VEXDREN-2710 file (C-alpha; in Angstrom, 1 decimal):
% VEXDREN-2710
k/r/px/py/pz
1/MET/0.0/0.0/0.0
2/THR/1.5/3.3/-1.2
3/VAL/0.4/6.9/-1.4
4/HIS/2.0/8.6/-4.4
5/LEU/2.4/12.4/-4.1
6/VAL/2.3/13.3/-7.8
7/GLY/2.8/16.6/-9.5
8/ALA/0.4/17.3/-12.4
9/GLY/2.4/20.1/-13.9
10/PRO/1.4/23.6/-14.7
11/GLY/-1.7/23.0/-16.8
12/ASP/-1.0/21.6/-20.2
13/PRO/-1.9/17.9/-20.0
14/GLU/1.1/17.0/-22.3
15/LEU/3.4/18.3/-19.6
16/LEU/2.3/15.5/-17.2
17/THR/5.3/13.1/-16.7
18/ILE/5.2/9.6/-18.0
19/LYS/5.5/8.2/-14.5
20/ALA/2.6/10.3/-13.3
21/ALA/0.4/9.1/-16.3
22/ARG/1.3/5.5/-15.5
23/LEU/0.3/5.8/-11.9
24/LEU/-3.0/7.5/-12.8
25/ALA/-3.8/4.6/-15.2
26/SER/-3.5/2.1/-12.4
27/ALA/-4.8/4.1/-9.4
28/ASP/-7.4/2.8/-7.0
29/VAL/-8.0/6.3/-5.6
30/VAL/-7.1/9.7/-6.9
31/VAL/-7.3/12.7/-4.5
32/HIS/-6.8/15.9/-6.5
33/ASP/-6.4/19.6/-6.2
34/ARG/-8.4/22.3/-7.9
35/LEU/-5.9/23.4/-10.6
36/VAL/-5.4/19.9/-12.1
37/ALA/-6.4/20.1/-15.8
38/ASN/-9.7/18.5/-16.8
39/GLU/-8.0/16.5/-19.5
40/ILE/-5.8/14.9/-16.9
41/LEU/-8.8/14.0/-14.7
42/GLU/-10.6/12.6/-17.7
43/SER/-7.7/10.2/-18.3
44/ILE/-8.3/8.5/-15.0
45/PRO/-9.9/5.0/-15.4
46/PRO/-13.7/4.9/-14.6
47/TRP/-13.2/2.3/-11.9
48/SER/-11.0/4.6/-9.8
49/GLU/-12.4/6.6/-6.9
50/VAL/-11.8/10.3/-7.7
51/ILE/-12.0/12.8/-4.8
52/ASP/-11.9/16.5/-5.3
53/VAL/-10.2/18.3/-2.4
54/GLY/-9.5/21.6/-4.2
55/LYS/-9.3/24.7/-2.1
56/ASP/-11.4/27.3/-3.9
57/PRO/-10.2/30.8/-2.9
58/ASN/-13.7/32.2/-3.5
59/GLY/-15.8/29.4/-2.1
60/ASP/-15.7/26.2/0.1
61/ARG/-12.3/25.1/1.3
62/VAL/-11.3/21.6/2.4
63/VAL/-9.1/22.0/5.4
64/GLN/-5.7/20.3/5.4
65/ALA/-6.5/18.1/8.5
66/ASP/-9.5/16.6/6.6
67/ILE/-7.2/15.9/3.6
68/ASN/-4.7/14.2/5.8
69/ALA/-7.3/12.0/7.4
70/LEU/-8.7/11.1/3.9
71/LEU/-5.2/10.1/2.7
72/ILE/-4.6/8.0/5.7
73/ASP/-8.0/6.2/5.4
74/ARG/-7.5/5.4/1.7
75/GLY/-3.8/4.7/2.1
76/LEU/-4.6/2.0/4.7
77/ARG/-7.3/0.4/2.5
78/HIS/-5.9/0.5/-1.1
79/ASP/-2.8/-0.5/-2.9
80/THR/-2.3/2.6/-5.1
81/VAL/-3.5/6.0/-4.0
82/VAL/-2.5/9.0/-6.0
83/ARG/-2.5/12.4/-4.3
84/LEU/-2.5/14.6/-7.4
85/LYS/-1.3/18.2/-7.1
86/GLY/-1.0/21.1/-9.5
87/GLY/2.6/21.9/-10.4
88/ASP/5.1/20.1/-8.1
89/PRO/4.1/18.5/-4.8
90/PHE/6.8/20.2/-2.8
91/VAL/6.5/23.8/-4.3
92/PHE/3.8/25.3/-2.0
93/GLY/1.8/22.1/-2.4
94/ARG/1.9/21.0/1.3
95/GLY/3.6/17.8/0.2
96/GLY/6.0/18.0/3.1
97/GLU/3.1/18.1/5.5
98/GLU/1.3/15.2/4.0
99/ILE/4.4/12.9/3.8
100/ARG/5.0/13.4/7.5
101/VAL/1.4/12.5/8.4
102/LEU/1.4/9.4/6.1
103/GLU/4.7/8.1/7.3
104/ALA/3.6/8.6/11.0
105/ALA/0.6/6.4/10.1
106/GLY/2.9/3.7/8.8
107/ILE/2.0/4.3/5.1
108/ALA/4.6/4.1/2.4
109/VAL/5.0/7.3/0.4
110/GLU/6.5/8.0/-3.0
111/VAL/7.0/11.5/-4.4
112/VAL/6.7/12.0/-8.2
113/PRO/8.0/15.5/-9.1
114/GLY/6.0/17.7/-11.5
115/ILE/6.9/20.8/-13.5
116/SER/6.3/23.8/-11.3
117/SER/4.4/26.8/-12.7
118/SER/7.0/29.0/-11.1
119/ILE/9.3/28.0/-14.0
120/ALA/6.9/26.8/-16.6
121/GLY/4.7/30.0/-16.4
122/PRO/7.5/32.4/-17.3
123/ALA/9.0/30.0/-19.8
124/ALA/5.6/29.6/-21.6
125/ALA/5.5/33.4/-21.9
126/GLY/9.0/33.5/-23.4
127/ILE/10.5/35.0/-20.1
128/PRO/13.8/33.5/-19.0
129/VAL/13.9/33.6/-15.2
130/THR/17.7/33.9/-15.5
131/HIS/19.6/35.7/-18.2
132/ARG/23.3/36.4/-18.0
133/ASP/22.7/40.1/-19.0
134/MET/19.7/40.6/-16.6
135/SER/19.5/38.2/-13.7
136/SER/21.7/35.5/-12.4
137/ALA/19.2/34.2/-9.8
138/PHE/15.5/33.9/-9.2
139/THR/13.4/33.6/-6.0
140/VAL/10.0/32.0/-5.7
141/VAL/7.6/33.1/-3.0
142/THR/3.9/32.7/-2.2
143/ALA/1.7/35.6/-1.6
144/HIS/-0.7/33.3/0.2
145/GLN/1.4/32.9/3.4
146/ASP/0.0/31.1/6.4
147/PRO/-0.8/33.9/8.9
148/ALA/0.1/31.6/11.8
149/THR/3.6/31.0/10.6
150/ASP/6.7/32.6/12.2
151/HIS/8.6/32.6/8.9
152/SER/7.3/35.8/7.4
153/LEU/8.9/37.1/4.2
154/ASP/11.6/39.7/4.4
155/TRP/10.2/42.0/1.7
156/GLU/13.1/44.5/2.1
157/SER/15.6/41.8/1.3
158/LEU/13.5/40.6/-1.7
159/ALA/13.3/44.2/-3.0
160/LYS/17.1/44.6/-2.9
161/LEU/18.1/41.2/-4.4
162/GLY/18.3/42.7/-7.9
163/SER/17.3/39.3/-9.4
164/THR/14.0/37.8/-10.6
165/LEU/11.1/37.5/-8.2
166/VAL/8.4/34.9/-9.1
167/VAL/5.2/35.2/-7.0
168/LEU/2.7/32.3/-6.9
169/MET/-0.8/32.5/-5.6
170/GLY/-0.7/36.2/-5.8
171/ALA/-3.8/37.0/-7.8
172/GLN/-5.9/38.3/-4.9
173/ARG/-2.9/39.9/-3.2
174/ALA/-1.2/41.6/-6.1
175/ALA/-1.7/45.1/-4.8
176/ALA/-0.4/44.1/-1.4
177/VAL/2.7/42.6/-3.0
178/ARG/3.2/45.8/-5.0
179/ASN/2.9/47.9/-1.8
180/ARG/5.3/45.8/0.2
181/LEU/8.0/45.9/-2.5
182/LEU/7.6/49.6/-3.2
183/LEU/7.8/50.3/0.6
184/ALA/10.9/48.2/0.7
185/GLY/12.5/50.3/-2.0
186/MET/12.0/48.5/-5.3
187/ALA/11.8/50.9/-8.2
188/PRO/8.3/51.8/-9.3
189/ASP/9.2/51.2/-13.0
190/THR/10.4/47.6/-12.4
191/PRO/9.1/45.5/-15.2
192/VAL/6.3/43.0/-14.3
193/SER/4.7/40.3/-16.3
194/VAL/1.5/38.5/-15.2
195/VAL/1.1/35.1/-16.9
196/VAL/-2.5/33.9/-16.6
197/SER/-3.4/30.2/-17.2
198/ALA/0.1/29.4/-18.2
199/THR/0.7/26.6/-20.7
200/THR/-3.0/26.2/-21.5
201/LYS/-5.1/27.4/-24.5
202/ASP/-6.3/30.3/-22.3
203/GLN/-2.8/31.6/-21.6
204/ARG/-2.3/35.3/-21.8
205/VAL/0.4/37.7/-20.7
206/GLU/0.0/41.2/-19.2
207/ARG/3.1/43.4/-19.1
208/LEU/3.2/46.4/-16.8
209/GLN/5.3/48.2/-14.3
210/LEU/5.4/47.4/-10.6
211/THR/3.5/50.6/-9.7
212/GLU/0.6/49.4/-11.8
213/LEU/0.4/45.8/-10.4
214/GLY/-2.9/45.3/-8.7
215/ASP/-4.6/48.4/-10.1
216/SER/-6.8/46.0/-12.2
217/PRO/-8.0/42.6/-10.9
218/VAL/-5.4/39.8/-11.6
219/PRO/-7.2/36.7/-12.9
220/ASN/-6.6/33.3/-11.2
221/PRO/-4.4/31.3/-11.7
222/ALA/-1.6/33.6/-12.4
223/VAL/2.2/33.6/-12.1
224/ILE/3.6/37.1/-11.4
225/VAL/7.2/37.7/-12.6
226/ILE/9.0/40.8/-11.3
227/GLY/12.3/42.0/-12.5
228/ASP/14.2/43.1/-15.6
229/VAL/13.5/39.7/-17.4
230/ALA/9.8/40.4/-17.2
231/ALA/10.3/42.9/-20.1
232/PHE/12.2/40.3/-22.1
233/PRO/10.9/40.6/-25.7
234/SER/9.8/37.3/-27.2
235/THR/7.6/35.8/-29.8
236/SER/7.7/32.3/-28.4
237/ALA/4.7/32.9/-26.2
238/ASP/2.5/33.0/-29.3
239/LEU/4.1/29.7/-30.4
240/VAL/3.3/28.1/-27.0
241/ARG/-0.3/29.3/-27.0
242/ALA/-0.8/27.9/-30.5
243/ALA/0.7/24.6/-29.6
244/THR/-1.7/24.1/-26.6
245/ALA/-4.8/25.4/-28.4
END
């Protein structure tokens, strides 16, 4: 009996790994998040139990404790359980929390990495998160930080890094991210790209300056790229959109 923590990738079903597809084809139970593509869910065999535990930011939310209990219950009763997460299980996917709970219950766990939207989102828009003339590093943060945590983000340090900043889960808090970075000293004209529905047929890219971020509603899901590379000129985004249409 094994629970597999599987990354579903950034959205395009063709970016699902071969191993992830093989596990889904043989799964007794699939417990999935909200942002997993419908095409991936439709590939699950009809005999599998499919359970949606997606956390809708504007609606009902399944608390993590209930997800943990569900995984333990199914993990003790079935040979192959797939915990399917958008992107990668260990990039703001709470995979680290779930693996500890499952192992404490005596259940074997396997992690199957997935392509994170933190990299795939910018790439699909033709934005290199690193470029030897613009940025030699990139930092990935979440704007949806647990308010109970003691590990608050150091926005002043982030503003002064001079490298690429990639913000996930920032659609509803875009204005707050802007305000924190401006207050910390980041230049108001810092380039920003907002990649919406990255790698899917609905992908679009909005390019603006930091001072404009959050003035208009940011659609969800979105990857926010902040830094010089966000102004990188590219035609490859059109090619990616055409390929996924």
